[in-house]
A tleap script that builds the chain and sets N, CA, C and O, in Angstrom:
source leaprc.protein.ff14SB
mol = sequence {
  NMET GLU ILE TRP LEU ASN PRO ALA CYS SER
  LYS CYS ARG ALA ALA VAL ASP VAL LEU ASP
  ALA GLU GLY ALA SER TYR THR VAL ARG ARG
  TYR LEU GLU GLU PRO PRO SER ALA ALA GLU
  ILE GLU ALA VAL LEU GLY ARG LEU GLY LEU
  GLU PRO TRP ASP ILE THR ARG LEU GLY GLU
  ALA VAL ALA GLY GLU LEU GLY ILE ALA GLU
  TRP GLY ARG GLU ALA GLY ASP ARG ALA ARG
  TRP VAL ALA ALA LEU ALA ALA HIE PRO VAL
  LEU ILE GLN ARG PRO ILE ILE THR ALA ASP
  ASP GLY HIE ALA VAL VAL GLY ARG SER PRO
  ASP ALA VAL ARG SER VAL LEU GLY GLY GLY
  ALA THR PHE GLY GLY VAL SER GLY CLYS
}
set mol.1.N position { 61.126 153.246 29.564 }
set mol.1.CA position { 60.636 151.882 29.415 }
set mol.1.C position { 59.011 151.882 29.245 }
set mol.1.O position { 58.407 152.728 29.905 }
set mol.2.N position { 58.373 151.137 28.543 }
set mol.2.CA position { 57.040 150.916 27.799 }
set mol.2.C position { 56.331 149.697 28.405 }
set mol.2.O position { 57.066 148.710 28.429 }
set mol.3.N position { 55.285 149.529 28.828 }
set mol.3.CA position { 54.678 148.631 29.120 }
set mol.3.C position { 53.334 148.610 27.719 }
set mol.3.O position { 52.814 149.646 27.306 }
set mol.4.N position { 53.048 147.441 27.279 }
set mol.4.CA position { 51.800 147.420 26.655 }
set mol.4.C position { 50.908 146.489 27.497 }
set mol.4.O position { 51.171 145.493 28.170 }
set mol.5.N position { 49.910 147.066 27.267 }
set mol.5.CA position { 48.774 146.433 28.413 }
set mol.5.C position { 47.132 146.989 27.806 }
set mol.5.O position { 46.734 147.854 27.025 }
set mol.6.N position { 46.570 146.029 28.597 }
set mol.6.CA position { 44.933 146.033 28.405 }
set mol.6.C position { 44.458 146.350 29.849 }
set mol.6.O position { 44.609 145.498 30.725 }
set mol.7.N position { 43.924 147.478 30.105 }
set mol.7.CA position { 43.616 147.786 31.632 }
set mol.7.C position { 42.623 146.973 32.217 }
set mol.7.O position { 42.717 146.847 33.438 }
set mol.8.N position { 41.503 146.269 31.536 }
set mol.8.CA position { 41.071 144.929 31.894 }
set mol.8.C position { 41.422 143.966 32.101 }
set mol.8.O position { 40.608 143.063 32.288 }
set mol.9.N position { 42.852 143.721 32.161 }
set mol.9.CA position { 43.586 142.574 32.276 }
set mol.9.C position { 44.052 142.355 33.818 }
set mol.9.O position { 45.047 143.020 34.106 }
set mol.10.N position { 43.591 141.650 34.738 }
set mol.10.CA position { 44.211 141.551 35.828 }
set mol.10.C position { 45.956 141.489 35.933 }
set mol.10.O position { 46.614 142.190 36.701 }
set mol.11.N position { 46.491 140.530 35.020 }
set mol.11.CA position { 48.033 140.561 35.004 }
set mol.11.C position { 48.947 141.816 34.792 }
set mol.11.O position { 50.051 142.152 35.223 }
set mol.12.N position { 47.899 142.441 33.833 }
set mol.12.CA position { 48.343 143.892 33.496 }
set mol.12.C position { 48.271 144.875 34.666 }
set mol.12.O position { 49.161 145.705 34.850 }
set mol.13.N position { 47.331 144.781 35.354 }
set mol.13.CA position { 47.073 145.662 36.424 }
set mol.13.C position { 48.204 145.243 37.826 }
set mol.13.O position { 48.449 145.953 38.802 }
set mol.14.N position { 48.646 144.124 37.570 }
set mol.14.CA position { 49.389 143.482 38.813 }
set mol.14.C position { 51.004 143.871 38.197 }
set mol.14.O position { 51.984 143.845 38.942 }
set mol.15.N position { 51.077 144.163 37.003 }
set mol.15.CA position { 52.327 144.586 36.467 }
set mol.15.C position { 52.809 146.116 37.033 }
set mol.15.O position { 53.788 146.508 37.668 }
set mol.16.N position { 51.593 146.779 36.462 }
set mol.16.CA position { 51.750 148.095 37.202 }
set mol.16.C position { 51.703 148.547 38.107 }
set mol.16.O position { 51.970 149.734 38.294 }
set mol.17.N position { 51.222 147.466 39.268 }
set mol.17.CA position { 51.415 147.814 40.638 }
set mol.17.C position { 53.040 147.498 40.916 }
set mol.17.O position { 53.720 148.280 41.581 }
set mol.18.N position { 53.504 146.460 40.427 }
set mol.18.CA position { 54.936 146.177 40.642 }
set mol.18.C position { 55.833 147.480 40.206 }
set mol.18.O position { 56.785 147.903 40.861 }
set mol.19.N position { 55.385 147.994 39.066 }
set mol.19.CA position { 56.230 148.876 38.396 }
set mol.19.C position { 56.349 150.199 39.404 }
set mol.19.O position { 57.334 150.849 39.754 }
set mol.20.N position { 54.901 150.329 39.732 }
set mol.20.CA position { 54.578 151.485 40.601 }
set mol.20.C position { 55.823 151.252 42.157 }
set mol.20.O position { 56.707 152.031 42.516 }
set mol.21.N position { 55.521 150.237 42.627 }
set mol.21.CA position { 56.126 149.876 43.733 }
set mol.21.C position { 57.538 149.729 43.685 }
set mol.21.O position { 58.250 149.797 44.686 }
set mol.22.N position { 57.945 149.529 42.549 }
set mol.22.CA position { 59.541 149.476 42.318 }
set mol.22.C position { 60.064 150.944 42.126 }
set mol.22.O position { 61.262 151.228 42.135 }
set mol.23.N position { 59.052 151.843 41.954 }
set mol.23.CA position { 59.216 153.320 41.476 }
set mol.23.C position { 59.941 153.084 39.913 }
set mol.23.O position { 61.020 153.630 39.684 }
set mol.24.N position { 59.454 152.468 39.154 }
set mol.24.CA position { 60.065 152.615 37.711 }
set mol.24.C position { 59.107 153.737 36.967 }
set mol.24.O position { 57.907 153.916 37.176 }
set mol.25.N position { 59.964 154.442 36.040 }
set mol.25.CA position { 59.437 155.169 34.972 }
set mol.25.C position { 58.989 154.493 34.139 }
set mol.25.O position { 59.662 153.530 33.772 }
set mol.26.N position { 57.878 154.708 33.619 }
set mol.26.CA position { 57.483 153.849 32.200 }
set mol.26.C position { 56.073 154.929 31.576 }
set mol.26.O position { 55.446 155.839 32.118 }
set mol.27.N position { 55.993 154.324 30.261 }
set mol.27.CA position { 54.840 154.818 29.384 }
set mol.27.C position { 53.837 153.623 29.511 }
set mol.27.O position { 54.190 152.477 29.785 }
set mol.28.N position { 52.671 153.979 29.303 }
set mol.28.CA position { 51.487 152.984 29.062 }
set mol.28.C position { 51.318 153.061 27.772 }
set mol.28.O position { 51.121 154.182 27.304 }
set mol.29.N position { 51.348 152.038 26.983 }
set mol.29.CA position { 50.477 151.817 25.698 }
set mol.29.C position { 49.365 150.703 25.813 }
set mol.29.O position { 49.513 149.506 26.058 }
set mol.30.N position { 48.177 151.441 25.564 }
set mol.30.CA position { 47.018 150.490 25.461 }
set mol.30.C position { 47.089 149.922 24.097 }
set mol.30.O position { 46.682 150.570 23.132 }
set mol.31.N position { 47.596 148.719 23.977 }
set mol.31.CA position { 47.807 148.171 22.689 }
set mol.31.C position { 46.586 147.723 21.824 }
set mol.31.O position { 46.642 147.607 20.600 }
set mol.32.N position { 45.587 147.507 22.509 }
set mol.32.CA position { 44.316 147.315 21.793 }
set mol.32.C position { 43.612 148.521 20.898 }
set mol.32.O position { 43.010 148.459 19.825 }
set mol.33.N position { 43.960 149.765 21.857 }
set mol.33.CA position { 43.340 150.845 21.088 }
set mol.33.C position { 44.600 151.728 20.219 }
set mol.33.O position { 44.354 152.685 19.485 }
set mol.34.N position { 46.085 151.135 20.502 }
set mol.34.CA position { 46.957 151.743 19.542 }
set mol.34.C position { 47.653 150.537 19.108 }
set mol.34.O position { 48.763 150.407 19.624 }
set mol.35.N position { 47.222 149.430 18.129 }
set mol.35.CA position { 47.975 148.380 17.820 }
set mol.35.C position { 49.519 148.684 17.284 }
set mol.35.O position { 49.847 149.693 16.659 }
set mol.36.N position { 50.368 147.625 17.652 }
set mol.36.CA position { 51.653 147.789 17.224 }
set mol.36.C position { 51.629 147.197 15.588 }
set mol.36.O position { 51.074 146.243 15.043 }
set mol.37.N position { 52.437 148.173 15.176 }
set mol.37.CA position { 52.788 147.548 13.705 }
set mol.37.C position { 53.630 146.258 13.391 }
set mol.37.O position { 54.506 146.092 14.241 }
set mol.38.N position { 53.609 145.275 12.382 }
set mol.38.CA position { 54.041 144.392 12.353 }
set mol.38.C position { 55.661 144.398 12.664 }
set mol.38.O position { 56.350 143.499 13.146 }
set mol.39.N position { 56.093 145.932 12.153 }
set mol.39.CA position { 57.853 146.079 12.318 }
set mol.39.C position { 57.945 146.087 14.001 }
set mol.39.O position { 58.889 145.544 14.575 }
set mol.40.N position { 57.022 146.662 14.613 }
set mol.40.CA position { 57.014 146.688 16.164 }
set mol.40.C position { 57.163 145.422 16.693 }
set mol.40.O position { 58.141 145.057 17.345 }
set mol.41.N position { 56.059 144.651 16.376 }
set mol.41.CA position { 56.141 143.344 17.024 }
set mol.41.C position { 57.502 142.471 16.647 }
set mol.41.O position { 58.006 141.676 17.441 }
set mol.42.N position { 57.901 142.675 15.631 }
set mol.42.CA position { 59.234 142.166 15.014 }
set mol.42.C position { 60.188 142.603 16.255 }
set mol.42.O position { 60.863 141.848 16.955 }
set mol.43.N position { 60.096 143.691 16.327 }
set mol.43.CA position { 61.398 144.263 17.166 }
set mol.43.C position { 61.155 143.787 18.395 }
set mol.43.O position { 62.082 143.333 19.065 }
set mol.44.N position { 59.835 143.825 18.878 }
set mol.44.CA position { 59.703 142.980 20.245 }
set mol.44.C position { 59.906 141.737 20.746 }
set mol.44.O position { 60.174 141.412 21.903 }
set mol.45.N position { 59.718 140.910 19.548 }
set mol.45.CA position { 60.361 139.307 19.614 }
set mol.45.C position { 61.657 139.364 19.400 }
set mol.45.O position { 62.262 138.333 19.692 }
set mol.46.N position { 62.338 140.321 18.944 }
set mol.46.CA position { 63.829 140.090 18.889 }
set mol.46.C position { 64.326 140.474 20.135 }
set mol.46.O position { 65.361 140.034 20.635 }
set mol.47.N position { 63.566 141.314 20.638 }
set mol.47.CA position { 63.992 141.803 22.169 }
set mol.47.C position { 63.665 140.764 23.158 }
set mol.47.O position { 64.524 140.698 24.038 }
set mol.48.N position { 62.683 139.922 23.293 }
set mol.48.CA position { 62.264 138.940 23.895 }
set mol.48.C position { 62.954 137.740 23.593 }
set mol.48.O position { 63.047 136.825 24.411 }
set mol.49.N position { 63.393 137.704 22.567 }
set mol.49.CA position { 64.269 136.594 22.006 }
set mol.49.C position { 63.138 135.217 21.779 }
set mol.49.O position { 63.421 134.039 22.000 }
set mol.50.N position { 61.801 135.748 21.278 }
set mol.50.CA position { 60.593 134.672 21.272 }
set mol.50.C position { 60.177 134.627 19.617 }
set mol.50.O position { 60.538 135.500 18.829 }
set mol.51.N position { 59.468 133.613 19.294 }
set mol.51.CA position { 58.536 133.743 18.004 }
set mol.51.C position { 57.317 133.982 18.545 }
set mol.51.O position { 56.868 133.858 19.685 }
set mol.52.N position { 56.760 134.434 17.268 }
set mol.52.CA position { 55.223 135.273 17.416 }
set mol.52.C position { 54.376 134.114 17.966 }
set mol.52.O position { 53.539 134.507 18.778 }
set mol.53.N position { 54.370 132.715 17.727 }
set mol.53.CA position { 53.374 131.895 18.296 }
set mol.53.C position { 53.918 131.759 19.952 }
set mol.53.O position { 53.156 131.482 20.878 }
set mol.54.N position { 55.050 131.957 20.066 }
set mol.54.CA position { 55.133 132.178 21.812 }
set mol.54.C position { 54.171 133.383 22.504 }
set mol.54.O position { 53.897 133.381 23.704 }
set mol.55.N position { 53.821 134.148 21.796 }
set mol.55.CA position { 53.228 135.402 22.257 }
set mol.55.C position { 51.743 135.539 22.087 }
set mol.55.O position { 51.074 136.492 22.486 }
set mol.56.N position { 51.321 134.520 21.474 }
set mol.56.CA position { 49.907 134.568 20.705 }
set mol.56.C position { 49.012 133.756 22.025 }
set mol.56.O position { 49.374 132.790 22.695 }
set mol.57.N position { 47.813 134.497 22.094 }
set mol.57.CA position { 46.965 134.025 23.006 }
set mol.57.C position { 45.933 133.302 22.003 }
set mol.57.O position { 45.179 133.921 21.252 }
set mol.58.N position { 46.023 131.687 22.118 }
set mol.58.CA position { 45.342 131.130 21.260 }
set mol.58.C position { 44.030 130.736 21.847 }
set mol.58.O position { 43.339 129.973 21.172 }
set mol.59.N position { 43.605 131.118 22.939 }
set mol.59.CA position { 42.329 130.837 23.412 }
set mol.59.C position { 41.286 131.999 23.152 }
set mol.59.O position { 40.117 131.894 23.521 }
set mol.60.N position { 41.769 133.095 22.504 }
set mol.60.CA position { 40.899 134.215 22.092 }
set mol.60.C position { 40.015 133.663 20.893 }
set mol.60.O position { 40.367 132.770 20.122 }
set mol.61.N position { 38.953 134.263 20.870 }
set mol.61.CA position { 37.759 134.003 19.748 }
set mol.61.C position { 38.400 134.131 18.479 }
set mol.61.O position { 38.449 133.090 17.823 }
set mol.62.N position { 38.892 135.129 17.988 }
set mol.62.CA position { 39.535 135.245 16.936 }
set mol.62.C position { 40.686 134.566 16.504 }
set mol.62.O position { 41.051 134.739 15.341 }
set mol.63.N position { 41.434 133.681 17.388 }
set mol.63.CA position { 42.229 132.737 17.263 }
set mol.63.C position { 41.593 131.575 16.821 }
set mol.63.O position { 42.089 130.844 15.963 }
set mol.64.N position { 40.609 131.384 17.319 }
set mol.64.CA position { 39.669 130.297 16.802 }
set mol.64.C position { 39.067 130.417 15.399 }
set mol.64.O position { 39.181 129.517 14.568 }
set mol.65.N position { 38.506 131.419 15.200 }
set mol.65.CA position { 37.960 132.117 13.868 }
set mol.65.C position { 39.352 131.616 12.796 }
set mol.65.O position { 39.249 130.758 11.920 }
set mol.66.N position { 40.268 132.168 13.034 }
set mol.66.CA position { 41.444 132.102 12.205 }
set mol.66.C position { 42.127 130.824 11.911 }
set mol.66.O position { 42.767 130.591 10.885 }
set mol.67.N position { 41.917 129.947 12.986 }
set mol.67.CA position { 42.567 128.777 12.983 }
set mol.67.C position { 43.876 128.649 13.226 }
set mol.67.O position { 44.491 127.636 12.892 }
set mol.68.N position { 44.412 129.631 13.810 }
set mol.68.CA position { 45.734 129.952 14.277 }
set mol.68.C position { 46.482 128.679 15.026 }
set mol.68.O position { 47.636 128.406 14.693 }
set mol.69.N position { 45.813 127.916 16.029 }
set mol.69.CA position { 46.587 126.960 16.541 }
set mol.69.C position { 46.907 125.954 15.729 }
set mol.69.O position { 47.802 125.257 16.207 }
set mol.70.N position { 46.458 125.550 14.511 }
set mol.70.CA position { 47.000 124.505 13.366 }
set mol.70.C position { 47.795 125.034 12.308 }
set mol.70.O position { 48.045 124.392 11.288 }
set mol.71.N position { 48.341 126.600 12.609 }
set mol.71.CA position { 49.465 127.152 11.692 }
set mol.71.C position { 50.694 126.589 12.022 }
set mol.71.O position { 50.979 126.195 13.153 }
set mol.72.N position { 51.515 126.541 10.931 }
set mol.72.CA position { 52.968 125.895 11.101 }
set mol.72.C position { 53.296 126.945 11.967 }
set mol.72.O position { 52.686 128.006 12.095 }
set mol.73.N position { 54.725 126.414 12.796 }
set mol.73.CA position { 55.459 127.180 13.369 }
set mol.73.C position { 56.924 127.144 13.160 }
set mol.73.O position { 57.777 126.980 14.032 }
set mol.74.N position { 57.141 127.352 11.653 }
set mol.74.CA position { 58.563 127.161 11.299 }
set mol.74.C position { 59.028 128.696 10.712 }
set mol.74.O position { 58.138 129.546 10.694 }
set mol.75.N position { 60.253 129.047 10.280 }
set mol.75.CA position { 60.537 130.189 9.979 }
set mol.75.C position { 59.679 130.834 8.648 }
set mol.75.O position { 59.580 132.039 8.418 }
set mol.76.N position { 59.134 129.829 7.899 }
set mol.76.CA position { 58.594 130.676 6.781 }
set mol.76.C position { 57.065 130.631 7.196 }
set mol.76.O position { 56.194 130.946 6.386 }
set mol.77.N position { 56.802 130.268 8.353 }
set mol.77.CA position { 55.352 130.732 8.603 }
set mol.77.C position { 55.317 132.145 9.649 }
set mol.77.O position { 54.252 132.685 9.948 }
set mol.78.N position { 56.569 132.600 10.108 }
set mol.78.CA position { 56.596 133.693 10.958 }
set mol.78.C position { 55.700 135.009 10.598 }
set mol.78.O position { 54.830 135.549 11.282 }
set mol.79.N position { 56.215 135.364 9.250 }
set mol.79.CA position { 55.397 136.685 8.575 }
set mol.79.C position { 53.920 136.454 8.676 }
set mol.79.O position { 53.150 137.406 8.804 }
set mol.80.N position { 53.420 134.955 8.611 }
set mol.80.CA position { 51.672 134.995 8.617 }
set mol.80.C position { 51.370 135.241 10.213 }
set mol.80.O position { 50.416 135.959 10.511 }
set mol.81.N position { 52.146 134.671 11.198 }
set mol.81.CA position { 51.952 135.144 12.569 }
set mol.81.C position { 51.858 136.592 12.868 }
set mol.81.O position { 50.981 137.219 13.461 }
set mol.82.N position { 52.749 136.900 12.427 }
set mol.82.CA position { 53.042 138.556 12.974 }
set mol.82.C position { 51.859 139.438 12.348 }
set mol.82.O position { 51.186 140.203 13.040 }
set mol.83.N position { 51.666 139.256 10.946 }
set mol.83.CA position { 50.719 139.854 10.515 }
set mol.83.C position { 49.120 139.768 11.309 }
set mol.83.O position { 48.355 140.729 11.393 }
set mol.84.N position { 48.853 138.401 11.842 }
set mol.84.CA position { 47.974 138.131 12.404 }
set mol.84.C position { 47.916 138.841 13.847 }
set mol.84.O position { 46.894 139.352 14.304 }
set mol.85.N position { 48.934 138.804 14.377 }
set mol.85.CA position { 49.260 139.702 15.775 }
set mol.85.C position { 48.771 141.386 15.417 }
set mol.85.O position { 47.849 141.905 16.045 }
set mol.86.N position { 49.470 142.066 14.413 }
set mol.86.CA position { 49.417 143.260 14.090 }
set mol.86.C position { 47.798 143.657 13.594 }
set mol.86.O position { 47.344 144.793 13.728 }
set mol.87.N position { 47.016 142.498 12.994 }
set mol.87.CA position { 45.806 142.784 12.638 }
set mol.87.C position { 44.734 142.625 13.544 }
set mol.87.O position { 43.634 143.155 13.391 }
set mol.88.N position { 45.114 141.760 14.663 }
set mol.88.CA position { 44.234 141.176 15.747 }
set mol.88.C position { 44.985 141.542 16.991 }
set mol.88.O position { 45.537 140.606 17.570 }
set mol.89.N position { 45.093 142.657 17.463 }
set mol.89.CA position { 46.161 142.958 18.519 }
set mol.89.C position { 45.712 142.013 19.996 }
set mol.89.O position { 46.526 141.568 20.805 }
set mol.90.N position { 44.275 141.870 20.066 }
set mol.90.CA position { 43.855 140.935 21.316 }
set mol.90.C position { 44.705 139.442 21.318 }
set mol.90.O position { 44.775 138.728 22.318 }
set mol.91.N position { 45.338 139.114 19.997 }
set mol.91.CA position { 46.043 137.762 20.042 }
set mol.91.C position { 47.331 137.810 20.945 }
set mol.91.O position { 47.886 136.794 21.361 }
set mol.92.N position { 47.800 139.252 21.239 }
set mol.92.CA position { 49.215 139.288 21.994 }
set mol.92.C position { 48.930 139.343 23.314 }
set mol.92.O position { 48.161 140.062 23.951 }
set mol.93.N position { 49.958 138.132 23.754 }
set mol.93.CA position { 49.990 138.035 25.093 }
set mol.93.C position { 50.219 139.138 25.967 }
set mol.93.O position { 50.854 140.011 25.376 }
set mol.94.N position { 49.956 139.427 27.110 }
set mol.94.CA position { 49.892 140.742 27.687 }
set mol.94.C position { 50.391 140.413 29.448 }
set mol.94.O position { 49.986 139.405 30.028 }
set mol.95.N position { 51.230 141.350 30.060 }
set mol.95.CA position { 51.865 142.661 29.366 }
set mol.95.C position { 52.803 142.519 28.873 }
set mol.95.O position { 53.581 141.763 29.455 }
set mol.96.N position { 53.149 142.979 27.896 }
set mol.96.CA position { 54.634 143.423 27.601 }
set mol.96.C position { 55.511 144.401 28.088 }
set mol.96.O position { 55.028 145.532 28.060 }
set mol.97.N position { 56.864 144.299 28.607 }
set mol.97.CA position { 57.425 145.323 29.001 }
set mol.97.C position { 58.746 145.493 28.201 }
set mol.97.O position { 59.545 144.565 28.075 }
set mol.98.N position { 58.912 146.585 27.729 }
set mol.98.CA position { 60.181 146.617 27.172 }
set mol.98.C position { 61.297 148.040 27.852 }
set mol.98.O position { 60.902 149.206 27.885 }
set mol.99.N position { 62.204 147.750 28.168 }
set mol.99.CA position { 63.241 148.399 29.012 }
set mol.99.C position { 64.205 149.311 28.024 }
set mol.99.O position { 64.642 148.980 26.921 }
set mol.100.N position { 64.413 150.554 28.732 }
set mol.100.CA position { 65.369 151.063 28.011 }
set mol.100.C position { 66.851 150.683 27.429 }
set mol.100.O position { 67.482 150.983 26.416 }
set mol.101.N position { 67.090 149.865 28.595 }
set mol.101.CA position { 68.419 149.206 27.759 }
set mol.101.C position { 68.124 148.116 26.966 }
set mol.101.O position { 69.052 147.308 26.973 }
set mol.102.N position { 67.092 147.753 26.217 }
set mol.102.CA position { 67.124 146.633 25.290 }
set mol.102.C position { 66.476 145.241 25.836 }
set mol.102.O position { 66.266 144.263 25.118 }
set mol.103.N position { 66.230 145.311 27.059 }
set mol.103.CA position { 65.394 144.023 27.594 }
set mol.103.C position { 63.905 144.389 27.615 }
set mol.103.O position { 63.424 145.520 27.679 }
set mol.104.N position { 63.158 143.003 27.535 }
set mol.104.CA position { 61.865 142.805 27.431 }
set mol.104.C position { 61.578 141.699 28.429 }
set mol.104.O position { 62.416 140.998 28.996 }
set mol.105.N position { 60.302 141.656 28.549 }
set mol.105.CA position { 59.554 140.711 29.434 }
set mol.105.C position { 58.151 140.695 29.116 }
set mol.105.O position { 57.416 141.682 29.075 }
set mol.106.N position { 57.799 139.349 28.868 }
set mol.106.CA position { 56.246 139.192 29.203 }
set mol.106.C position { 55.815 139.078 30.779 }
set mol.106.O position { 56.099 138.118 31.496 }
set mol.107.N position { 55.207 140.031 31.112 }
set mol.107.CA position { 55.351 139.980 32.623 }
set mol.107.C position { 53.865 139.293 33.226 }
set mol.107.O position { 53.005 140.009 33.739 }
set mol.108.N position { 53.740 138.089 33.108 }
set mol.108.CA position { 52.734 137.554 33.659 }
set mol.108.C position { 53.039 137.455 35.040 }
set mol.108.O position { 52.017 137.402 35.724 }
set mol.109.N position { 53.822 137.423 35.516 }
set mol.109.CA position { 54.403 137.161 37.352 }
set mol.109.C position { 55.072 138.572 37.424 }
set mol.109.O position { 55.558 139.347 36.599 }
set mol.110.N position { 54.863 138.562 38.902 }
set mol.110.CA position { 55.450 139.900 39.491 }
set mol.110.C position { 56.998 139.631 39.313 }
set mol.110.O position { 57.681 140.587 38.946 }
set mol.111.N position { 57.661 138.311 39.559 }
set mol.111.CA position { 59.055 138.079 39.179 }
set mol.111.C position { 59.603 138.404 38.122 }
set mol.111.O position { 60.751 138.834 38.004 }
set mol.112.N position { 58.675 138.185 37.130 }
set mol.112.CA position { 59.007 138.164 35.665 }
set mol.112.C position { 59.274 139.925 35.221 }
set mol.112.O position { 60.221 140.366 34.569 }
set mol.113.N position { 58.196 140.647 35.771 }
set mol.113.CA position { 57.982 141.902 35.835 }
set mol.113.C position { 59.350 142.574 36.500 }
set mol.113.O position { 60.053 143.342 35.843 }
set mol.114.N position { 59.590 142.281 37.589 }
set mol.114.CA position { 61.082 142.619 38.392 }
set mol.114.C position { 62.508 142.263 37.488 }
set mol.114.O position { 63.484 143.010 37.414 }
set mol.115.N position { 62.380 141.070 36.895 }
set mol.115.CA position { 63.446 140.993 36.127 }
set mol.115.C position { 63.902 142.029 34.949 }
set mol.115.O position { 65.059 142.342 34.670 }
set mol.116.N position { 62.965 142.382 34.465 }
set mol.116.CA position { 63.368 143.651 33.325 }
set mol.116.C position { 63.635 145.009 34.128 }
set mol.116.O position { 64.227 145.979 33.654 }
set mol.117.N position { 63.214 144.942 35.156 }
set mol.117.CA position { 63.993 146.294 36.038 }
set mol.117.C position { 65.612 146.282 36.183 }
set mol.117.O position { 66.319 147.285 36.083 }
set mol.118.N position { 66.125 144.794 36.467 }
set mol.118.CA position { 67.415 144.405 36.767 }
set mol.118.C position { 68.074 144.278 35.457 }
set mol.118.O position { 69.266 144.561 35.332 }
set mol.119.N position { 67.485 143.942 34.658 }
set mol.119.CA position { 68.055 143.652 33.159 }
set mol.119.C position { 67.619 141.992 33.029 }
set mol.119.O position { 67.188 141.361 33.995 }
set mol.120.N position { 67.823 141.356 31.559 }
set mol.120.CA position { 67.325 140.075 31.421 }
set mol.120.C position { 65.483 140.077 31.065 }
set mol.120.O position { 64.619 140.846 31.485 }
set mol.121.N position { 65.401 139.213 30.389 }
set mol.121.CA position { 63.997 138.831 30.175 }
set mol.121.C position { 63.704 137.479 30.521 }
set mol.121.O position { 64.517 136.567 30.670 }
set mol.122.N position { 62.323 137.435 30.648 }
set mol.122.CA position { 61.818 136.318 30.546 }
set mol.122.C position { 60.495 136.211 30.530 }
set mol.122.O position { 59.693 137.060 30.918 }
set mol.123.N position { 60.209 134.888 29.959 }
set mol.123.CA position { 58.668 134.680 29.629 }
set mol.123.C position { 58.172 133.523 30.432 }
set mol.123.O position { 58.497 132.360 30.190 }
set mol.124.N position { 57.303 133.919 31.481 }
set mol.124.CA position { 56.832 132.829 32.259 }
set mol.124.C position { 57.987 132.281 33.077 }
set mol.124.O position { 57.882 131.081 33.331 }
set mol.125.N position { 58.998 132.856 33.516 }
set mol.125.CA position { 60.402 132.321 33.800 }
set mol.125.C position { 61.446 131.943 33.314 }
set mol.125.O position { 62.473 131.655 33.929 }
set mol.126.N position { 61.229 131.909 31.956 }
set mol.126.CA position { 61.976 130.961 31.003 }
set mol.126.C position { 63.028 132.503 30.411 }
set mol.126.O position { 62.524 133.537 29.974 }
set mol.127.N position { 64.181 132.304 30.531 }
set mol.127.CA position { 64.836 133.455 29.819 }
set mol.127.C position { 64.807 133.606 28.728 }
set mol.127.O position { 64.977 132.608 28.027 }
set mol.128.N position { 64.580 134.916 28.085 }
set mol.128.CA position { 64.536 135.294 26.911 }
set mol.128.C position { 65.791 136.026 26.387 }
set mol.128.O position { 66.656 135.261 25.961 }
set mol.129.N position { 66.020 137.087 26.338 }
set mol.129.CA position { 67.068 137.734 25.540 }
set mol.129.C position { 68.201 138.433 26.690 }
set mol.129.O position { 69.191 139.044 26.287 }
savepdb mol mol.pdb
quit
């Protein structure tokens, strides 16, 4: 299991607390220091069952600079979004947890984090893959 996190993020710290409390074995990836490639982002999106715009932090300053909120959200726009996430990892919603069994979750709540431990992915309580 791997968790993409920003140690300055309270949601990330809370997710680590849940994983530790549950005795989960995981590795930490500080994705701002070691940004995922476009291929890694695509793989995670596939595991989450989400689109890149679903995991984009639109409130970040760089999102405003890019005008990303106005970008299209159709299949043909997908590569542009993924490229932006790869180039500006601060835009990636956090934390993202990937389990060895193929499940993944955006762990914004303790329940979402726990859901990946038992299988099944959620994003804010909505099932993913």
